[in-house]
C-alpha positions, 0 to 999 in steps of 0.5 A: 502489470499492476493497475491502479484505479482511483475513485473519489466521493463528491467532496474530493476534487478528483483532478488529474493531478490528484489522480497522478499523485495517488498513482505515484504513491501507490506504485512507489510503495508497491513497486516490489510487489507489482508482479503479484498485485493485479489491481489496486482500488483507491477510494478517497472520501471526506468522512463528515463533509458538513461537520469538519473534524480532526480526521475527516479525510479517508483513504481506503485501498484494496489490493487484488493479488493473484491467488489470494483474497483481496486485502483492504486497508484504510486510514483517516487523517487531517489531510488527504496527503497524509491519509494516502501515504499512510494507507499506502504504507499499511497496504504494503505491510499487509501485502508483505505479511500475506505473502510471508504467510504464503511462504510458510505454505510453500509459496516463495515470498519476496526477500526482506532485509528486516531483521536480517543479521548483518554478520550473515551472507555478504557480511562474512566477506573479508573475515578470515 
């Protein structure tokens, strides 16, 4: 079972609502890999709290997968929501790539429809 831990710095309101939102985004993005991911650490911070700028909100995520080194991604954005969603999408891609690399070494990775030829597999049904 995948565990999600959310940490914030002193400049981010760590309300229960924010924690639930972050857990929902991460769980939704990684649902396909939940049997392989043991822990996701999420760190939310404001990069320069006293000097607001363009991309001050930062979300860093680290995923711990069985039999692999932890994977870390981050995203800086104008809003915390954007940073969380973008970092979660990056983490999903990083996990997919890491598991795909393991596949080439003999470990089975999850199937993906990306780049699939629609004329293969079930696409052949109904053809003479």
